[in-house]
Structure formats: C-alpha cells, structure tokens
C-alpha positions in Angstrom: 77.6 28.6 78.5 75.4 31.4 79.7 76.6 34.8 80.8 75.6 36.2 84.1 77.6 39.4 83.9 79.9 41.2 81.5 82.6 43.5 83.0 84.7 45.9 81.1 87.8 47.4 82.8 89.4 50.7 81.7 91.5 49.0 79.0 90.1 49.3 75.4 88.2 46.3 74.1 88.9 44.0 77.0 85.9 41.9 77.9 85.5 39.5 80.9 82.9 36.7 80.6 82.1 35.1 83.9 80.6 31.6 83.7 78.2 30.9 86.5 76.3 27.7 85.6 76.3 24.9 83.0 75.1 25.8 79.5 71.3 25.6 79.4 69.4 23.9 76.6 67.6 27.0 75.6 68.9 29.3 72.9 70.6 32.6 73.9 70.4 35.3 71.3 73.7 36.9 70.2 74.8 39.9 72.1 75.7 43.2 70.4 79.1 43.7 72.1 79.6 47.3 71.0 76.2 48.3 72.4 76.8 46.4 75.6 80.3 47.9 75.9 78.9 51.5 75.7 76.2 50.7 78.2 78.7 49.3 80.6 81.0 52.2 80.3 78.2 54.7 80.8 77.1 52.9 84.0 80.6 52.3 85.5 81.5 54.1 88.7 84.4 55.9 86.9 82.2 57.2 84.1 79.6 58.4 86.6 82.2 59.9 88.8 83.7 61.9 85.8 80.2 62.9 84.7 79.3 64.2 88.1 82.7 66.0 88.4 81.2 69.4 87.7 79.1 69.0 90.8 82.0 68.3 93.1 83.2 70.9 95.6 86.1 72.6 93.9 89.6 72.9 95.4 89.2 75.7 97.9 91.2 78.9 97.8 92.7 78.2 101.2 94.1 74.8 99.9 95.8 76.5 97.0 97.2 79.3 99.1 98.4 76.8 101.7 100.3 74.8 99.1 101.9 77.9 97.7 102.8 79.3 101.1 104.7 76.1 102.0 108.3 77.2 102.5 107.4 80.8 103.2 108.1 82.8 106.4 104.6 81.9 107.8 104.6 78.2 108.6 100.9 77.3 108.3 101.3 73.7 109.5 103.2 75.0 112.6 100.6 77.7 113.3 97.8 75.2 112.9 99.4 72.7 115.3 100.2 75.4 117.9 96.6 76.7 117.7 95.1 73.2 118.2 97.5 72.5 121.1 96.7 75.9 122.8 93.0 75.2 122.4 93.4 71.8 124.1 95.5 73.1 126.9 93.0 75.9 127.6 90.2 73.5 127.8 92.2 71.4 130.2 92.6 74.6 132.3 88.8 74.7 132.7 88.3 77.4 130.1 85.0 77.2 128.2 85.0 76.6 124.4 84.3 80.3 123.7 87.1 81.5 126.1 89.6 79.0 124.7 88.8 79.9 121.1 88.9 83.6 121.7 92.4 83.3 123.2 93.6 81.2 120.3 92.1 83.5 117.7 93.6 86.6 119.3 97.1 85.0 119.2 96.8 83.8 115.6 95.4 87.2 114.5 98.4 88.8 116.2 100.7 86.5 114.2 99.0 87.7 111.0 99.6 91.4 111.9 103.3 90.5 112.7 103.7 88.8 109.4 102.2 91.9 107.7 104.7 94.2 109.2 107.8 92.0 109.0 107.3 90.3 105.6 104.9 92.3 103.6 105.9 95.8 104.8 109.5 94.8 105.6 109.5 96.8 108.8 112.6 96.8 110.9 110.7 97.5 114.1 107.8 95.3 115.4 105.5 95.9 118.3 103.6 93.3 120.3 101.0 93.4 123.0 103.1 91.7 125.7 102.5 93.0 129.2 101.7 92.0 132.7 98.8 89.4 132.8 97.2 87.2 135.4 97.3 83.5 134.6 95.7 81.1 137.1 95.9 83.8 139.8 99.5 84.4 139.2 101.1 87.6 137.9 103.0 86.8 134.7 104.5 88.3 131.5 102.4 87.5 128.5 99.4 88.4 126.4 95.7 87.3 126.0 95.7 85.5 129.3 98.6 83.3 128.4 102.2 83.5 129.8 105.0 84.3 127.4 106.9 81.2 128.7 104.1 78.9 127.8 103.6 80.1 124.2 107.4 80.0 123.5 108.5 76.8 121.7 110.9 74.4 123.4 112.0 73.3 120.0 113.5 76.5 118.8 117.3 76.9 119.3 117.6 74.1 121.8 115.0 75.7 124.0 117.2 78.8 124.5 114.4 81.5 124.0 112.1 79.8 126.4 114.8 79.2 129.0 115.9 82.9 128.7 112.3 84.1 129.2 111.5 81.7 132.0 114.8 81.9 134.0 115.8 85.5 133.4 113.4 87.9 131.6 110.2 87.2 133.4 111.6 87.0 137.0 113.5 90.2 136.4 110.5 92.2 135.0 108.2 91.0 137.7 110.4 92.5 140.4 112.3 95.4 138.6 111.5 99.1 139.2 110.3 101.7 136.7 113.0 102.5 134.1 114.3 98.9 133.9 114.7 97.0 130.6 115.5 93.4 129.7 117.0 92.5 126.3 117.4 89.2 124.4 119.2 88.7 121.2 118.3 86.2 118.5 121.1 86.2 115.9 121.0 85.2 112.3 121.4 81.4 112.0 119.6 78.0 112.2 116.3 77.9 114.1 116.8 74.4 115.5 113.3 73.2 114.5 112.8 69.6 113.3 113.2 68.6 109.7 109.6 69.3 108.7 109.7 72.8 110.0 113.4 73.4 109.6 114.4 77.0 108.6 117.1 79.5 109.1 116.5 82.9 110.7 117.8 85.3 108.0 117.6 88.5 110.0 118.6 89.0 113.6 116.0 90.0 116.2 116.6 91.9 119.4 113.7 91.8 121.9 113.5 94.6 124.4 111.0 94.9 127.3 110.9 98.3 129.1 109.0 98.9 132.4 107.3 102.3 131.9 104.9 102.3 134.8 103.0 100.1 137.3 102.0 96.9 135.5 102.9 98.5 132.2 105.4 97.4 129.6 106.6 99.0 126.4 108.0 96.3 124.1 109.6 96.2 120.7 111.5 93.8 118.4 114.3 95.2 116.4 114.6 93.3 113.1 118.1 93.7 111.7 119.8 93.0 108.4 123.5 92.0 108.4 123.6 91.8 112.2 125.8 88.7 112.6 127.0 86.8 115.7 130.0 89.2 116.1 127.5 92.2 116.2 125.3 90.2 118.7 128.3 89.7 121.0 129.3 93.3 120.8 125.7 94.3 121.7 125.6 92.0 124.7 128.9 93.4 125.9 127.7 97.0 125.5 124.6 96.0 127.6 126.8 94.7 130.3 126.6 91.0 129.7 130.0 89.4 130.4 129.4 85.8 131.2 128.9 83.2 128.5 128.5 79.4 128.5 131.7 77.4 127.9 132.6 76.2 124.4 132.1 72.5 125.0 129.7 69.7 124.7 127.2 70.0 127.6 124.1 67.9 128.2 124.6 66.3 124.7 124.7 69.7 123.0 127.6 70.8 120.9 127.9 74.5 121.8 130.7 74.9 119.3 128.4 74.2 116.3 126.5 76.9 114.6 123.2 76.0 116.3 125.0 75.8 119.6 126.6 79.2 119.2 123.4 81.1 118.3 121.5 79.3 121.1 124.2 80.3 123.6 123.9 83.9 122.5 120.1 83.8 122.9 120.4 82.5 126.5 122.6 85.5 127.5 120.0 88.1 128.6 120.8 91.7 129.6 118.9 93.0 132.7 119.3 96.7 133.1 118.2 98.5 136.3 118.2 102.3 136.7 121.2 103.6 138.6 120.0 107.1 139.7 121.5 108.8 136.7 119.9 106.8 133.9 116.7 105.0 133.1 117.1 102.3 130.5 114.6 102.7 127.6 114.0 101.2 124.2 115.8 104.3 122.8 118.9 103.4 124.9 118.8 99.8 123.6 118.5 101.2 120.0 121.6 103.3 120.4 123.6 100.3 121.6 122.3 98.3 118.6 123.4 100.9 116.2 126.8 101.1 117.9 127.3 97.4 117.7 126.4 97.2 114.0 129.2 97.2 111.4 127.1 99.7 109.3 125.7 102.3 111.7 124.5 104.5 108.8 122.3 101.9 107.3 118.8 103.1 106.2 117.2 100.5 108.5 118.3 102.6 111.5 116.8 105.7 110.0 113.5 103.8 109.7 113.7 102.4 113.3 114.5 105.9 114.7 111.3 107.2 113.2 109.1 104.2 114.2 110.2 104.1 117.8 108.0 107.1 118.4 104.9 105.3 117.1 105.2 101.8 118.4 101.5 101.7 119.2 100.6 102.2 115.6 102.7 99.1 114.7 100.1 97.0 116.6 97.5 97.7 113.9 97.4 97.1 110.1 94.6 99.4 109.1 90.8 99.0 109.1 90.6 97.5 105.6 93.1 94.8 106.3 91.5 94.1 109.6 88.4 93.0 107.8 90.3 90.0 106.5 91.3 89.1 110.0 87.7 89.5 111.2 86.5 87.2 108.4 89.0 84.6 109.5 87.9 84.8 113.1 84.2 84.6 112.2 84.8 81.6 109.9 86.6 79.7 112.7 83.9 80.5 115.3 81.3 79.0 112.9 83.2 75.8 112.3 81.6 72.7 113.8 83.8 69.9 115.2 86.6 72.0 116.7 87.1 69.3 119.3 88.6 67.1 116.5 92.1 67.8 115.4 91.3 67.2 111.7 88.9 70.2 111.7 91.8 72.5 112.4 93.2 71.7 109.0 90.3 74.0 107.8 91.6 76.7 110.2 95.0 76.4 108.6 93.5 76.6 105.1 91.5 79.8 106.0 94.6 81.3 107.6 96.5 80.8 104.4 93.7 82.2 102.3 93.4 85.4 104.4 97.2 86.0 104.3 97.0 85.8 100.5 94.1 88.2 100.4 95.9 90.7 102.7 99.0 90.5 100.5 97.0 91.0 97.3 95.2 94.0 98.8 98.5 95.6 99.9 100.0 95.1 96.4 96.9 95.9 94.4 97.1 99.7 94.7 93.8 101.5 94.0 91.0 99.0 94.1 93.3 96.3 95.6 90.9 95.6 98.5 88.0 94.9 96.1 90.1 92.6 93.9 91.4 90.8 97.0 87.8 89.8 97.9 87.2 88.2 94.5 90.5 86.4 93.8 90.6 83.5 91.4 92.5 80.2 92.0 95.2 81.5 89.7 95.4 84.7 91.8 95.8 82.7 95.0 98.6 80.7 93.3 100.4 83.8 92.2 100.0 85.5 95.5 101.3 82.5 97.4 104.4 82.4 95.2 105.0 86.1 95.9 104.7 85.7 99.6 107.1 82.7 99.4 109.6 84.9 97.7 109.6 87.4 100.7 112.6 86.8 103.0 112.5 87.4 106.7 113.6 86.2 110.1 111.7 82.9 109.8 112.8 82.0 106.3 111.3 82.4 102.9 113.0 83.9 99.9 115.9 81.6 99.0 114.2 78.5 100.4 112.2 77.8 97.2 113.8 74.4 96.7 112.9 73.3 100.2 109.5 74.7 99.6 108.9 72.5 96.6 109.9 69.4 98.6 107.5 70.4 101.4 104.7 70.9 98.9 105.2 67.4 97.5 105.0 65.9 101.0 101.9 67.7 102.4 100.3 65.3 104.9 96.7 65.3 103.6 94.4 66.2 100.8 90.7 66.4 100.2 88.9 64.2 97.7 86.7 65.9 95.2 83.9 63.4 95.7 83.0 63.0 99.4 79.8 61.2 98.6 81.8 58.5 96.7 84.0 57.5 99.6 83.9 53.8 98.4 84.7 54.6 94.8 87.0 56.9 93.1 88.8 60.0 94.3 89.1 61.4 90.7 91.8 64.0 91.5 94.3 64.3 94.4 93.9 67.6 96.1 97.7 67.9 96.7 99.4 66.8 93.5 96.4 67.3 91.2 96.9 63.9 89.4 94.0 61.8 88.2 93.4 58.8 90.4 91.8 55.9 88.6 91.6 53.4 91.4 89.7 52.9 94.6 91.1 55.3 97.3 89.4 54.9 100.7 89.9 57.0 103.8 93.4 56.4 105.2 94.8 55.2 101.8 97.8 57.1 100.3 97.8 58.8 96.9 99.3 56.2 94.5 101.4 58.9 92.8 104.9 58.0 94.1 106.0 61.6 94.4 103.0 62.6 96.5 101.7 59.9 98.8 99.3 62.2 100.6 96.7 60.5 102.7 93.0 60.7 101.9 91.1 62.2 104.9 87.8 63.0 103.4 84.8 60.9 104.4 
C-alpha cells in the first residue's frame, strides 16, 4: 500500500493513513514518523493560527468596556439599537446622511452627559435641552430636530410616558401661556422593558416643563431617593391631579399589579396655568415635591435647592470631559458602512469605551485625564465594574447577578483572525475561551455557556 497523505489530528500520536491505490511494485523507503509528525503539526492551520496570533487585532477597549457595562444604568445595546433606528428613520424622512448622523450623535452625546450627572456625579437635578422645535413644518416639543414623542419608547411602562407626552404634555405646552408648567411623575418600580433590557427604576424622577417666554422652555428632572408611590400620589394631589384610572384589568393590562400601578401614576400629568396671582415655576414644583416627601429635610433637597439656580450649567460636563465626547463623534463620522446595522455595533463599543474613560478621568484626581487617555485593558475592566456598581433610576448597583447573565449571552463577538474566516477563530471575543474547531460566519461559539454568534468576515 502506498501513502498519498498523512493527517494528524490534535490528539497525541494519532496517525491516519489514507490508502488511495493498490500497492505498487516499487519499493517505498521507510518514513520517519516523528519527523513527519512535527512537520505536519508545524504546517497545520491550528499551528499557523496560533503562531500568527501575535499579529491578530487584539480585543478592543470598547469590547471590554461593553462587556463590563452590561447590567449598568447605561444600556449600551439599547442605546445602539435606538441610534440605528433613529438614523434609519431620519433617512426615510429625506434627511441626508450627514444630517441624520448629526442628529443621532447629538442625542447620544446628550445621553452621555445625562449619565455623567445622574450616575457618576449622583446629581439630584438634571437639565435637558428640550424646547420648542420645528419637525416637518410642525411646531413640536423636542430637541435636535426630533419630537419628544418620537424619541420616547413605547416599551417603557406600558407606553405610559409616551402617552403622557403625546396626549397631555405636548398639547398643553403648545397652547399654554407664559408662567404655565406641566409635570409628569415616574415613580420607583419596574420599567416594563422586555426581558433582555429588563430593569427597575430605583429612584423616582419628576419631569417639569416651564414656559418662560415665547418659544422658550425651562426644563428639569428631579431625581429622588425614597420617593415611593405614596409620595408620588401625594405630589400629584398637591399639583391638582384628582382623576386616576380605575383599578381593574383594562385592554389586557392589570393596573393592580406593580407595573400597572407605576404606569398609571406616570399617565397622570399635572397641567398648571397661571391664575393671575401665581405663575407656576420649577421652584413651585420643587416646593410641592419636598412637601410630598416623607423626609423633607433630606440632603438631596438642599442640593436641588442650590442647583435650581444653575440649571444651564447642568447641560455641560466640562471642557476636558467633552473631549471624550468629541472623540466619540469623530470616530463615528469616520466609520464606513453606517448603512449596515452590524456597523453600529462598533458605535456601541466606542460609546462604552468613552463612558469608561470619562469615569476614569472623574475618579482619577490630578492627572486623571491623562491616565484616562492611556487606559489598559485591565483598567477598562475595572472601570466598567465600577460603573456597574453605581445605582440610579435606570438600574445598576444591585443588579450584578443579572449583569453576569447578560454578559454570558451577549449576541455577538469578533474573531481574532478575520483573514482566516474558513479556519479557526482561536479565541471567542465574548467568553475568551480557546476555540479549536472550524467556526464560520454565522456559527455559534461551541462553549455551552456562551453561544455567541461569529460575525467577523
């Protein structure tokens, strides 16, 4: 028998001899199996892949930060999905690529600033740029050329926030006189998002919109500790809201359940018009909030009292921190292929990276900004864990167990060897395990606890 090929698999000293034709009459010299074994191993795809491993693109900082931020108060997956959908919608509305991208980046950058104040600085008062805008020739309430209704999720709290804005807040503000204010309460409790993005709002938020002049709004979000549903009801009563939805199952929704109760409270909007004696301002709303609280002497109210006089400053995070936001925006503008949804995964990665850098700069004291620019992979891991420990309205803090589950089920990973798409992935970018089998695009990671899908080409 002659031998056409010898094949060694990964098991030690296992040799396959493949017969291909009858034994010839000529003599075949003996084969040095040890030498042949070493040669085969050196030439195998696995060996070459491992040998070239140092040349592979390393796991990027954004991928590490993203994994560690899973379960934090900033849902990177949700932000990425919203950004992609907004971009698509703006293109459908005949916006150019540059116009659509600018609007999306402005909104995401505003989310970063909000996260800075709420989670990293633990501020009890947040400002936002909401005002009167023109959308498709219509006067609306919103920001960056988008209406507030459109950018408010239908998934949150059975659609209550969006319904409140669309049916009560916006119509009122568009027609109310100077000195009018509208108020919406979002109590502590479940968010109502689907399983993947499920979270509990751990601090109450009170949204107030004051008309201070022609086409000019002054807005603030009061972020409150220990402001439960009873306090929310007291506040609404103090603001003149008397009517509530019935305690029954309506349209398939159990309003008696916890989610139903907080959703019902969110739908009850206060609309305050001046009565000749009194103009309703943010300060008026704040007094009512303090009166409804079970602890009116809490330090959070001292902080809010001071910050109400400087709400414009709460729209900024400082020039040094803004450089990280500028870097994020420039990175996204330079990305090719933004017309493909998979490219937006890179946007999410960069967003996570910059959040980690901002956090590191804030915590780093003197020299923190310089260190934040040169963070190692371990630094990103540590910073992501710190951010995940911060508790706020949108979760974080105690949700570490849920966070670990989310990290195990991340939807995609990047192979470390894009040029070897037909061979070995070497290491899964999610679970980090060695992969010693063929993994092609669309195949899952074989590690049972991971099962991420290979997306690299």
